[in-house]
LUMLUM-123170 format. One line per field, with one value per residue (C-alpha): x, z, y; residue in three letters. Coordinates in steps of 0.1 Angstrom, whole numbers, always signed. Each point is the difference from the previous one (the first is absolute). Layout:
<recs>
u c(X_...)
w c(Z_...)
v c(Y_...)
r c(ALA_...)
</recs>
This chain:
<recs>
u c(-444_+26_+18_-21_-33_+10_+7_-33_-17_+16_-10_-35_-4_+2_-33_-15_+11_-13_-35_+2_+9_-30_-23_+12_-7_-36_-25_+29_+12_-2_-37_-21_-18_+13_-16_-30_+13_-15_-1_-13_+20_+25_+9_+37_+18_+36_+25_+37_+32_+9_+34_-13_-25_+16_-9_-34_-10_+13_-20_-30_+1_+6_-29_-23_+8_-6_-34_-11_+6_-14_-31_+13_+12_+33_+10_+37_+11_+36_+5_+18_+14_-8_+11_-19_-31_-1_+8_-30_-24_+8_-3_-33_-15_-7_+32_+4_-6_+35_+31_+39_+16_+36_+23_+10_-37_-11_+4_-17_-31_+0_+4_-31_-22_-4_+11_-18_+25_-7_+35_-3_-32_+19_+11_+34_+10_+33_+9_+6_+35_+7_+14_-31_-24_+19_-3_-38_-5_-11_-8_+5_-23_+6_-22_+4_+15_+33_-7_+36_+33_+34_+34_+34_+30_+32_+0_+34_+8_+19_+16_+13_+9_+22_+15_+10_+20_-24_-11_-27_+24_-3_-38_-4_-18_+11_+6_+37_-1_-23_+24_+29_-19_-11_+37_+11_-28_+9_+36_-12_-17_-35_-27_-3_-36_-31_-18_-34_+0_-29_-8_-16_+36_+24_-23_+11_+36_-18_-15_+34_+14_-27_-19_-32_-18_-30_-6_-19_-34_+6_-4_+36_+26_+32_+21_+27_+21_+34_-10_-19_+29_+26_-22_-4_+38_+7_-23_+16_+34_-12_-12_+31_+24_-21_-8_-39_-18_-36_-21_+1_+38_-3_-25_-27_-36_+6_+27_-16_+4_+37_+5_-17_+21_+32_+8_+7_+11_-23_-33_-23_-37_-29_-14_-19_+33_-4_-30_+16_+33_-19_-21_+26_+34_-5_+36_+14_+12_+0_-3_-18_+15_-12_+12_+33_-3_+9_+18_-32_-10_-23_-25_-23_-31_-35_-26_-35_-37_-29_-37_-19_-35_-20_-14_-30_-6_-35_+16_+28_-6_-1_+30_+20_-9_+13_+33_+2_-3_+25_+27_-3_+34_-12_-14_+31_+19_-23_+5_+38_+0_-22_+17_+30_-7_+14_-26_-4_-8_+31_-17_+5_+36_+17_-26_+7_+38_-2_-20_+23_+35_+15_-23_+10_+22_-29_-21_+28_+1_-36_+15_+19_-18_-12_-31_-8_-6_-32_-13_-26_+5_+37_+1_+15_+25_+10_+3_+23_+21_+4_+11_+28_+11_+2_+26_+18_+33_+4_-22_+3_-15_-6_-19_-22_-10_-5_-21_-22_-5_-10_-24_-14_-6_-21_-19_-6_-11_-25)
w c(+486_-13_-33_-10_+8_-19_-31_+4_+3_-34_-17_+12_-5_-38_-3_+25_-18_-32_+15_+15_-35_-16_+28_-3_-39_+3_+29_+24_+28_-16_-8_+11_+31_+33_+19_+20_+35_+31_+31_+22_+16_-24_-8_-10_-20_+5_-20_+13_-13_+33_+10_+21_+28_+23_-24_-9_+36_+10_-28_+7_+38_-9_-24_+25_+26_-24_-11_+36_+9_-33_-6_-32_-11_-16_-16_-6_-26_-7_-37_-16_-26_+9_-33_-21_+22_+4_-38_-9_+26_-11_-36_+6_+16_+34_+20_+38_+19_+16_-11_+1_-29_-7_-8_-32_-12_+13_-31_-23_+22_+6_-37_-11_+29_+20_+34_+20_+7_+36_+16_+11_+19_+24_+33_-1_-36_+5_+29_-26_-10_-30_-22_+5_-8_-32_-10_+2_-17_-35_-21_+32_+23_+28_-6_+28_+35_+3_+20_+10_-17_-3_-11_-10_+25_+2_+19_+14_+12_+32_+2_-35_+4_+28_-19_-27_+26_-1_+30_+5_-15_-32_-3_-34_-2_-35_-32_+6_+32_-12_-27_+25_+24_-30_-12_+37_+1_-36_+11_+28_-26_+8_-23_+12_-10_-14_-22_-16_-37_-7_+4_+31_+16_-26_-1_+33_-16_-24_+29_+18_-30_-5_-26_-8_-29_-3_+10_+32_-17_-17_-35_-14_-4_+18_+0_-27_+21_+10_+38_-8_-23_+27_+24_-22_-8_+37_+4_-31_+15_+31_-20_-22_+30_+18_+28_-7_-13_-13_+20_-30_+0_+37_-7_+19_-10_+17_+18_+33_-4_-13_+31_+23_-13_+6_-36_+5_+26_-8_-19_-7_+7_+19_+33_-11_+3_+38_-2_-28_+21_+31_-19_-21_+14_+38_+9_-22_+19_-16_+2_-22_-10_-26_-35_-8_-13_-37_-15_+2_+35_+18_-21_+3_-14_+15_-5_+13_-4_+5_+11_-33_-2_-30_-22_-4_+36_+15_+33_-6_+33_+21_-18_+8_+37_-2_-14_+26_+26_-17_-3_+35_+18_+27_-25_-22_+31_+6_-36_+4_+30_-16_-32_-4_-22_+5_+6_-26_+24_+11_+33_+13_-12_+33_+15_-26_+2_+37_-3_-28_+3_-24_-28_+4_-32_-19_+15_-6_-37_-2_-1_-32_-17_-35_-9_-30_-35_+3_-35_-18_-26_+8_+9_-32_+2_+33_-7_-29_+23_+25_-29_-7_+35_+2_-27_+13_+6_-37_-12_-7_+26_-22_-25_+28_+11_-36_-6_+31_-11_-35_+12_+29_-24_-22_+29_+15_-32_-6)
v c(+353_-24_+2_-32_+16_+32_-20_-18_+31_+14_-31_-2_+39_-3_-18_+24_+31_-14_-4_+35_+15_-16_+11_+35_+1_-12_+2_+5_+22_+34_-3_+29_-10_-11_-29_+11_+7_-16_+20_-26_-29_-15_-35_+4_-26_+2_-21_-2_-17_-17_-11_-28_-10_+27_+29_-14_-4_+35_+18_-22_+10_+37_+0_-16_+25_+28_-15_-6_+37_+17_-22_-13_-35_-8_-31_-6_-25_-10_-4_-30_+22_+36_+16_-23_-1_+38_+7_-22_+13_+37_-9_-18_+30_-15_+6_-4_+33_+2_-21_+0_+17_-8_+30_-17_-3_+34_+20_-25_+2_+38_+6_-16_+15_-31_+15_+28_+28_+4_+3_+37_-9_-23_+19_+14_-13_+18_-25_-26_-2_+24_-28_-20_+30_+5_-38_+2_+35_+0_+32_+19_-17_-21_-30_-24_-4_-20_-30_-8_-3_-16_+13_-16_-2_-19_-33_-11_-37_+8_-32_-1_+38_-8_-31_+23_+21_+30_+21_+27_+25_-19_+4_+19_+34_+9_-18_+2_-15_-28_-8_+1_-24_-21_-5_-10_-26_-14_-4_-22_-23_+11_+16_+35_+9_-17_+24_-4_+3_+23_+37_-6_-4_+16_+29_+12_+7_+23_+21_+1_+16_+27_-19_-19_-16_+25_+36_+9_+2_-33_+17_+0_-28_+10_-32_+10_+24_+4_-6_-33_-11_+6_-21_-28_+0_-2_-30_-17_+6_-18_-30_-1_+0_-27_+24_-6_-29_-7_-23_-25_-1_-11_-28_+22_+12_+33_+19_-7_-37_+4_+21_-26_-28_+18_+3_+38_+23_+28_+4_+28_-7_+15_-5_-31_-18_-1_-24_-20_-7_-6_-28_-14_+9_+6_-4_+26_+30_+33_+36_+26_+34_+27_-5_+18_+35_+5_+31_+20_-12_-26_-19_-29_-14_-3_-25_+7_-4_+23_-6_+5_+9_-8_+28_-20_-8_+9_+5_+25_+22_-32_-15_+33_-4_-36_+10_+27_-25_-25_+27_+16_-1_-23_-26_+2_-10_-28_-12_+3_-22_-25_-6_+20_+31_+35_+27_+26_+29_+20_+8_-37_-4_+5_-24_-26_+3_-3_-33_-13_+17_-24_+14_+37_-2_-9_+28_+26_-9_+14_+36_-5_-30_-1_-18_-22_+14_+19_-2_-23_-26_-6_-37_-11_+28_-7_-36_+6_+22_-29_-21_+24_+3_-39_+2_+31_-18_-7_+27_+38_+21_+30_-23_-13_+36_+12_-30_+7_+37_-9_-26_+21_+31_-23_-12_+34_+14_-27)
r c(MET_THR_THR_ARG_SER_LEU_ARG_ARG_ALA_THR_VAL_ALA_GLY_VAL_ALA_ALA_VAL_ALA_LEU_LEU_GLY_SER_ALA_ALA_CYS_GLY_SER_GLY_PHE_ASP_ASP_SER_THR_ASP_ALA_ALA_GLN_SER_THR_GLY_PRO_ALA_SER_LEU_GLN_ILE_LEU_ILE_GLY_SER_SER_GLY_ASP_ALA_GLU_THR_LYS_ALA_VAL_GLN_ALA_ALA_ALA_ALA_THR_TRP_ALA_ALA_GLY_SER_GLY_ASN_SER_ALA_THR_VAL_THR_PRO_ALA_GLN_ASP_LEU_THR_GLN_GLN_LEU_GLY_GLN_ALA_LEU_ALA_GLY_GLY_SER_PRO_PRO_ASP_VAL_PHE_TYR_VAL_ASP_ALA_SER_ARG_PHE_ALA_ASP_TYR_ALA_SER_VAL_GLY_ALA_LEU_GLU_PRO_TYR_GLY_ASP_ARG_ILE_SER_SER_PRO_ASP_ASP_PHE_TYR_PRO_SER_LEU_ARG_THR_THR_PHE_THR_TYR_ASP_GLY_LYS_LEU_TYR_CYS_ALA_PRO_LYS_ASP_PHE_SER_THR_LEU_ALA_LEU_GLN_ILE_ASN_THR_ASP_LEU_TRP_ALA_LYS_ALA_GLY_LEU_THR_ASP_ALA_ASP_VAL_PRO_THR_THR_TRP_ASP_GLN_LEU_THR_ALA_ALA_ALA_ARG_LYS_ILE_LYS_ALA_ARG_GLY_LEU_VAL_PRO_LEU_ALA_LEU_GLY_ASP_THR_ARG_ASP_ARG_ILE_GLY_ALA_PHE_LEU_VAL_GLN_ASN_GLY_GLY_TRP_LEU_VAL_SER_PRO_ASP_GLY_LYS_GLN_ALA_THR_ALA_ASP_THR_PRO_GLU_ASN_LEU_ALA_ALA_LEU_GLN_TYR_VAL_ARG_THR_MET_LEU_ASP_GLU_GLY_LEU_ALA_ARG_TYR_PRO_LYS_GLN_LEU_ASP_ALA_GLY_TRP_SER_GLY_GLU_ALA_PHE_GLY_LYS_GLY_LYS_ALA_VAL_MET_THR_ILE_GLU_GLY_ASN_TRP_ILE_LYS_GLY_ALA_LEU_GLN_ASN_ASP_PHE_PRO_ASP_VAL_LYS_TYR_ARG_VAL_VAL_GLU_LEU_PRO_ALA_GLY_PRO_LYS_GLY_LYS_GLY_THR_LEU_SER_PHE_THR_GLN_CYS_TRP_GLY_ILE_ALA_ALA_LYS_SER_ARG_TYR_LYS_GLU_GLN_ALA_ILE_LYS_PHE_VAL_GLU_ALA_MET_THR_ALA_GLY_ASP_GLN_GLN_MET_THR_PHE_ALA_LYS_ALA_PHE_GLY_VAL_MET_PRO_SER_ARG_GLN_SER_VAL_ARG_ASP_GLN_TYR_THR_ALA_ALA_PHE_PRO_ALA_ASP_LYS_PRO_PHE_VAL_ASP_GLY_ALA_GLN_TYR_ALA_GLN_GLY_PRO_VAL_ASN_ALA_PRO_LYS_MET_ASP_SER_VAL_LEU_GLY_ASP_LEU_ASP_THR_GLY_LEU_GLN_GLY_LEU_ALA_ASN_GLY_ASP_PRO_LYS_ALA_VAL_LEU_ALA_ARG_PHE_ASP_ALA_ASN_ALA_LYS_ALA_ALA_LEU_ALA_GLY)
</recs>
């Protein structure tokens, strides 16, 4: 998922959450009776947010194979706007049986009873990476099976790295080393780092210093802490010294574009950058390494989706069996080869890294990754935080964090 798609999802999500909220207050998800369950052959309706033809065809083929072997039918529909269409379908009381749920939307849906909490009924739920299980846990229940995931890592343009006089020995593994390498690059007249200007990139520095925006259960605001303040002060210093630049300062829509155009020697992006560079900047030579560790250790962010099952589905048992098939290790590897996702099951990690060795830093990040804010009704709060981060170079980091906490407390109490 790119920065641009993440932003579109946030905007579209406002309308969807409003619809969900109104449904929950009326004849909505928490009403007394479940949909009557069918034990016969199911006709599953599956809504996906596809990244393109490769993903659509791969999921449709997997669904057809499952249907043929199980005696059911399964219709896979790629959404034009998954957040909007799913929000409307859930609020209208006639949702698809199975659908992609983005981590950033999960708590909104779970909090109003729109999702069936089936996660522990999937085979070997502990095989999913712990950070992904945490992301899709609400009120102590694992709601849905993680589909796949992405993490952030550091990309280095190897030609520009050499042009700046740097070698493998200069590849940064700590904040101090990142600063040192960036200063050497700047001294050669190059921009060291293209850095996305939202929590979805800058948030990694909070994690590396032992902080985060909310408590693990998603119920307490935890932004205004010394750990988070020190992290933002570090990022601000990088911006002040010209060691990092936001994409708009480099006339780019996102950091991957700035990196692809050679406007920065390094960037921090997810494994989606591989496809973007192949498509738009195929001649760029680069390597990927784990993000430099902060004072409190390694840290990155994860982005993921799960296979949601509607609480109102008539075919819950059949839907669970469908998800079981989609999240089997061999099927996850088939998806990985078809459209570039990283499997959510730990048991196929070695198989994946053998097939895609250049992606190992992304996979390694799963062990210490922080998922998105896992709390409902936080869209406007998070949007306001991003606005503060975009003005960080001339702003007050402590004020940004304190404002988030005040806004988050109000939203969490509502």
